[in-house]
C-alpha positions in Angstrom: 56.5 -139.5 88.3 54.1 -136.4 87.3 52.5 -138.3 84.7 51.4 -141.2 86.8 50.0 -138.7 89.6 48.3 -137.4 87.0 46.2 -140.3 85.7 45.4 -141.0 89.2 43.6 -137.4 89.9 40.0 -136.7 89.0 40.0 -133.5 86.8 36.6 -132.2 86.4 35.5 -128.6 85.9 32.4 -126.8 85.8 31.5 -124.6 82.8 33.0 -121.6 83.5 31.0 -119.3 81.5 27.4 -118.3 81.2 25.5 -116.7 78.2 23.9 -113.5 78.2 20.9 -112.5 76.1 23.5 -110.5 73.6 25.7 -113.6 73.1 28.3 -112.3 75.6 30.1 -114.4 78.0 30.4 -113.6 81.6 32.6 -115.7 84.0 30.5 -118.1 86.6 32.0 -119.9 89.6 35.1 -121.7 88.7 35.7 -125.2 90.0 39.4 -125.5 89.7 40.8 -128.9 88.6 43.0 -130.4 91.3 46.6 -128.9 90.5 49.2 -131.1 89.2 52.6 -130.2 90.2 55.0 -129.6 87.1 58.3 -131.7 86.6 61.0 -129.2 85.9 63.1 -131.8 84.5 60.6 -133.0 81.9 59.5 -129.7 81.2 63.0 -128.8 80.4 63.3 -131.9 77.7 60.0 -130.9 76.1 60.9 -127.1 75.6 64.3 -128.1 74.3 62.5 -130.4 71.9 60.1 -127.7 70.8 63.0 -125.6 70.3 64.7 -127.8 67.9 61.3 -128.2 66.0 61.3 -124.3 65.1 62.2 -123.5 61.5 64.7 -121.2 60.6 63.6 -117.8 59.2 66.2 -117.9 56.2 64.9 -121.2 55.1 61.4 -120.5 55.4 62.0 -117.5 53.0 63.6 -119.4 50.4 61.3 -122.1 50.3 58.4 -120.2 50.5 59.6 -117.7 47.3 60.2 -121.0 45.2 56.7 -122.3 46.1 54.9 -119.0 45.2 56.9 -118.9 42.0 55.7 -122.2 40.6 52.2 -121.6 42.0 51.8 -118.2 40.4 53.2 -119.6 37.1 50.4 -122.3 37.0 47.5 -120.0 38.0 48.6 -117.3 35.8 49.7 -119.5 32.7 48.1 -119.1 29.4 46.4 -122.8 29.1 44.9 -121.9 32.7 43.6 -118.7 31.8 41.8 -120.5 28.6 40.3 -123.2 30.5 36.7 -122.7 31.2 36.8 -124.2 34.8 40.5 -123.6 36.1 40.8 -120.0 35.0 38.9 -119.0 38.2 41.6 -120.8 40.6 42.6 -118.7 43.5 45.4 -119.6 45.9 44.1 -120.7 49.5 47.2 -121.5 51.7 46.3 -124.2 54.5 48.1 -126.9 56.2 50.8 -126.9 59.0 53.1 -124.4 57.4 50.5 -121.5 57.4 49.3 -122.8 61.0 52.6 -122.3 62.1 53.1 -125.9 63.4 55.5 -127.5 60.8 58.3 -129.3 62.0 62.0 -128.2 61.7 62.1 -127.5 58.0 60.0 -125.8 55.3 60.1 -129.0 53.0 56.3 -129.7 52.7 53.7 -127.2 51.5 49.5 -127.8 51.3 48.2 -125.4 48.7 44.5 -125.2 48.1 43.6 -123.9 44.7 39.8 -122.6 45.2 37.2 -122.8 42.5 34.2 -120.4 43.2 30.9 -120.1 41.0 28.6 -117.5 40.7 26.2 -116.9 43.7 23.1 -118.1 41.6 24.8 -121.1 40.7 24.0 -123.2 43.9 25.6 -126.6 44.7 23.8 -129.0 46.5 25.5 -131.7 48.3 24.0 -135.4 49.1 26.0 -137.4 51.8 27.0 -141.0 50.3 26.9 -142.4 53.5 26.3 -142.0 57.2 29.8 -140.5 57.9 28.7 -137.3 56.6 32.4 -136.7 55.3 31.8 -137.9 51.8 29.4 -136.5 49.2 28.1 -136.2 45.6 27.5 -132.7 44.0 24.9 -131.5 42.0 24.1 -127.9 40.7 20.7 -126.2 40.9 18.9 -125.0 39.3 21.2 -125.3 36.3 24.5 -126.7 35.4 27.4 -123.8 34.8 28.7 -124.0 31.2 32.2 -124.4 32.9 31.5 -127.9 34.3 29.4 -129.2 31.7 31.6 -131.6 30.5 32.1 -132.9 34.1 28.5 -134.0 34.8 27.4 -137.5 34.8 24.2 -138.9 33.8 22.7 -138.3 37.2 23.5 -134.9 37.3 26.8 -135.2 39.5 29.9 -133.4 39.3 32.8 -135.9 38.4 35.7 -135.5 40.9 38.1 -137.7 39.3 37.7 -136.4 35.9 38.5 -132.8 37.0 41.5 -134.1 38.9 42.7 -136.0 35.8 42.4 -132.8 33.8 44.0 -130.6 36.3 47.0 -132.9 36.6 47.3 -132.9 32.7 47.1 -129.1 32.6 49.8 -128.8 35.5 52.2 -131.0 33.5 51.6 -128.7 30.4 52.5 -125.5 32.3 55.5 -126.8 33.9 56.8 -128.5 30.6 56.1 -125.2 28.4 57.7 -123.2 31.2 61.0 -125.0 31.5 61.0 -125.3 35.1 62.9 -128.3 36.7 59.8 -129.2 38.5 58.5 -133.0 38.6 55.2 -134.3 39.1 54.8 -137.2 41.4 53.0 -140.4 40.4 49.5 -140.1 41.3 48.1 -141.8 44.3 44.5 -143.2 43.7 43.4 -142.3 47.2 45.0 -138.8 47.3 43.1 -135.4 46.3 46.4 -133.7 45.4 48.9 -133.3 42.5 51.9 -133.4 44.1 55.2 -131.6 42.7 58.7 -131.7 43.7 60.7 -128.5 43.7 64.6 -128.5 43.6 66.0 -127.0 46.6 68.9 -127.2 49.0 69.6 -129.0 51.2 66.6 -130.8 50.2 63.8 -130.9 47.9 60.2 -129.4 48.4 57.2 -131.3 48.2 54.0 -129.2 47.2 50.4 -130.7 47.3 48.3 -128.8 45.0 44.7 -129.6 46.0 41.5 -128.4 43.9 38.6 -127.0 46.2 35.3 -126.2 45.4 33.9 -123.3 47.6 30.5 -124.0 49.1 28.6 -121.3 51.2 25.9 -123.4 52.8 26.8 -125.6 55.7 25.4 -129.3 55.4 23.2 -130.4 58.2 25.9 -133.0 58.9 27.9 -130.1 60.5 25.3 -129.0 62.9 26.4 -130.8 65.9 30.2 -130.0 65.3 32.7 -127.2 66.1 31.7 -127.0 69.8 33.7 -123.9 70.8 31.0 -122.0 72.5 33.2 -122.3 75.8 36.1 -121.7 74.4 36.2 -119.1 71.5 32.5 -117.9 72.4 29.1 -118.2 70.6 29.7 -114.9 68.7 32.8 -116.7 67.1 31.3 -120.0 66.0 28.5 -118.0 64.4 31.5 -116.2 62.6 32.7 -119.4 61.3 29.3 -120.7 60.3 29.2 -117.8 58.0 32.5 -119.0 56.3 32.3 -121.1 53.4 33.7 -124.6 53.5 35.2 -127.0 50.5 34.8 -130.2 48.6 38.1 -131.9 47.6 38.2 -134.7 45.0 38.8 -137.7 47.5 37.1 -141.3 48.1 36.4 -143.1 51.0 39.3 -145.4 51.7 36.9 -148.3 51.6 35.7 -147.4 48.2 35.8 -150.4 45.8 33.4 -149.1 43.1 36.1 -146.6 41.9 33.2 -143.8 42.0 34.2 -140.8 40.1 31.6 -138.4 41.5 32.8 -138.6 45.2 33.9 -135.7 47.1 35.1 -135.1 50.8 34.2 -132.1 52.9 37.0 -130.0 53.9 37.0 -127.2 56.6 40.6 -126.5 56.2 40.3 -122.9 56.1 38.5 -122.6 59.6 40.8 -125.2 61.2 44.0 -122.7 60.1 42.0 -119.9 61.7 41.4 -121.5 64.8 45.0 -123.0 65.4 46.3 -119.4 64.7 43.7 -117.6 66.8 43.4 -120.1 69.6 42.9 -118.0 72.6 39.8 -117.8 74.6 39.7 -114.1 74.4 40.0 -112.4 71.1 42.2 -109.5 72.4 44.7 -111.8 73.8 47.4 -113.9 71.7 50.6 -115.7 72.2 52.4 -112.7 72.5 50.4 -111.4 75.5 49.5 -114.7 77.0 52.0 -117.4 76.4 50.3 -120.5 76.0 51.6 -124.0 74.9 48.8 -125.3 72.6 50.9 -124.9 69.7 53.9 -126.4 71.4 51.9 -129.3 72.3 50.7 -129.9 68.8 54.3 -129.9 67.6 55.3 -132.3 70.1 52.7 -134.7 69.5 53.3 -134.6 65.7 56.8 -135.3 66.3 56.1 -137.8 68.4 54.1 -139.9 66.2 56.4 -139.3 63.2 59.0 -140.8 65.2 57.2 -143.6 66.4 55.7 -144.4 63.0 59.5 -144.9 61.9 60.4 -147.2 64.9 57.3 -149.3 64.2 56.0 -148.6 60.8 54.1 -151.9 60.4 52.3 -151.4 63.6 51.0 -147.7 63.5 51.4 -146.4 60.1 48.1 -145.4 59.6 48.0 -142.2 62.1 48.6 -139.0 60.6 49.3 -135.5 61.8 45.4 -134.6 61.3 44.6 -137.0 63.9 47.1 -135.0 66.2 45.5 -131.6 65.3 42.0 -132.8 65.7 42.6 -134.4 69.3 44.0 -130.8 70.3 41.0 -129.0 69.0 38.9 -131.4 71.1 41.0 -131.0 74.0 41.0 -127.1 73.7 37.1 -127.2 73.9 37.5 -129.9 76.9 40.1 -127.5 78.4 39.2 -123.9 77.2 40.8 -121.4 79.7 44.6 -120.4 78.8 45.0 -121.0 82.4 44.7 -125.0 81.1 47.7 -124.0 78.8 50.2 -122.3 80.6 53.8 -122.7 78.7 55.5 -123.0 82.4 53.4 -126.3 82.7 54.3 -127.7 79.3 54.7 -131.1 80.7 51.5 -131.3 82.6 49.5 -129.8 79.5 51.2 -132.3 77.3 50.5 -135.2 79.5 46.9 -134.2 79.7 46.9 -133.8 75.8 48.2 -137.5 75.6 46.2 -138.9 78.0 43.0 -137.7 75.9 44.6 -139.0 72.6 44.8 -142.4 74.5 41.1 -142.1 75.4 40.4 -141.9 71.9 42.6 -144.5 70.8 41.1 -146.9 73.7 37.5 -146.0 72.7 38.4 -146.5 68.9 36.8 -143.0 68.4 38.0 -139.8 67.4 35.0 -137.8 66.0 35.9 -135.1 63.0 35.7 -131.9 64.8 33.1 -130.3 62.2 31.1 -133.6 61.3 30.8 -135.6 64.5 29.2 -138.5 62.5 32.4 -139.0 61.1 34.9 -141.4 63.0 38.4 -140.9 62.1 39.1 -143.8 64.3 36.5 -146.4 62.9 37.4 -149.8 61.8 37.0 -148.4 58.0 39.6 -145.7 58.6 42.0 -147.4 61.4 42.4 -151.1 62.4 41.5 -151.6 65.9 44.9 -153.3 66.3 46.7 -150.3 65.2 45.0 -148.0 67.8 46.0 -150.6 70.6 49.5 -150.5 69.4 49.9 -146.8 69.5 48.2 -146.7 73.0 50.7 -148.8 74.4 53.8 -147.0 72.5 52.2 -143.9 73.7 51.7 -145.2 77.5 55.4 -146.4 77.5 56.7 -142.9 76.4 54.3 -141.0 79.0 55.2 -143.4 81.6 59.0 -143.0 81.2 59.0 -139.2 80.4 59.2 -139.4 76.9 62.8 -140.8 76.3 62.1 -140.4 72.6 62.6 -136.5 73.0 65.8 -136.9 75.2 68.2 -138.3 72.4 71.1 -136.3 71.9 71.1 -133.3 69.6 72.8 -134.3 66.2 74.8 -132.4 63.9 72.1 -130.7 61.4 73.8 -132.3 58.3 73.2 -135.7 59.9 69.7 -134.8 61.0 69.0 -134.0 57.4 70.7 -136.9 56.4 68.5 -139.4 58.4 65.3 -137.3 57.8 65.8 -137.9 54.0 66.5 -141.5 54.8 63.1 -142.0 56.7 61.5 -140.2 53.9 62.6 -142.5 51.1 62.1 -145.7 53.5 58.5 -144.5 53.7 57.9 -143.8 50.4 59.4 -147.5 49.5 56.8 -149.0 52.0 54.1 -147.2 50.4 55.1 -148.0 47.1 55.5 -151.8 48.4 52.1 -152.0 49.8 50.5 -150.6 46.9 52.2 -153.1 44.5 51.2 -156.1 47.0 47.6 -154.5 46.5 47.6 -154.2 42.7 48.9 -158.0 42.6 46.5 -159.1 45.0 43.7 -157.6 42.9 45.0 -159.1 39.8 45.1 -162.6 41.3 41.6 -162.3 42.6 40.6 -161.4 38.9 42.3 -164.5 37.8 40.6 -166.5 40.1 37.3 -165.2 39.2 37.6 -165.9 35.7 38.7 -169.6 36.3 
């Protein structure tokens, strides 16, 4: 099989570019990687699966209209305009839907609501651990009046207090507007306020995430985003001049219920890279048909389906892992020649094998913060990495039988997806209950 042949071949390539003094690139001698013959049958299966994952324009338009209507009501409402902090909120569309890699149906949206401050009100992030992903935030030289009530005794901005008040505001606005939109019960580890908007054939879930805009990148990001040989030094410098964001999220292993912890986010830049991912700025997917996005869609679909089949063994993995792995793979294979649509099977196998390498080494570094390992023991148990490695190997060796299933009637497919979603929610709630009971019994033992 082509995937087995691929593993046996060595795939090293020299840097294809040299940098001139003005920052422009010129082509150097290219050491071509050994050519792997495409498997037409597997390529056809992957193409068909990719086509099946496309969203219908009518569904997209209807869903986007409903989401925008709700968001506008929240942002423009009287309670929001009166609030000293939230009145500055602006919509920042991020996530898979806006990156063009959403699967099948527009039933989930990620909306960042950015909050900006005056240029003289500088935010100074301080990392709380060696990962470089989580920070406390302090204002220098003075604290803005808009956040005065959210500052602790050490001068740090209280993330969870802000998120709690934002949640209360959203509930108030939706209740007064008469919207039949519900607010999902809060998850302690989530930075989002999740809305459920009624829609046919299925409800729409919207994650609203408050994001504080910061201009100066932290030193922890200095060694990340290695796109020089892919998108160019000029593009990297352009991205480095853009702001990044902080969201109200604590580390998964945080047991102290720290109110002042924020997690760094480069969602705006991730979105731009995913959309404008060609090695030359003047080309795009209309001119040079590449398979970077199709590969990401296939990987996301593969992970989702495997999680349904083996929820207890690999449930910790999320689509962000697939996206991060793709970004790293694009820097390893920067040329559009490495991602030809007519060689979708070869490219996807290579992407899967790169992901497997990360699983095998228990190491998937944050694309922007290389000190942050997404597959560390604190984030993903080693056993789960081993389980997913084996599941991917089984799929790859057998030409992805999970993609070869017969097409279902759309109504049946929607019903199955709804059932899967309900099942995953139940599993998550059950785990939360077990955690609460465990903490309760532990506290009782401590008292005794």
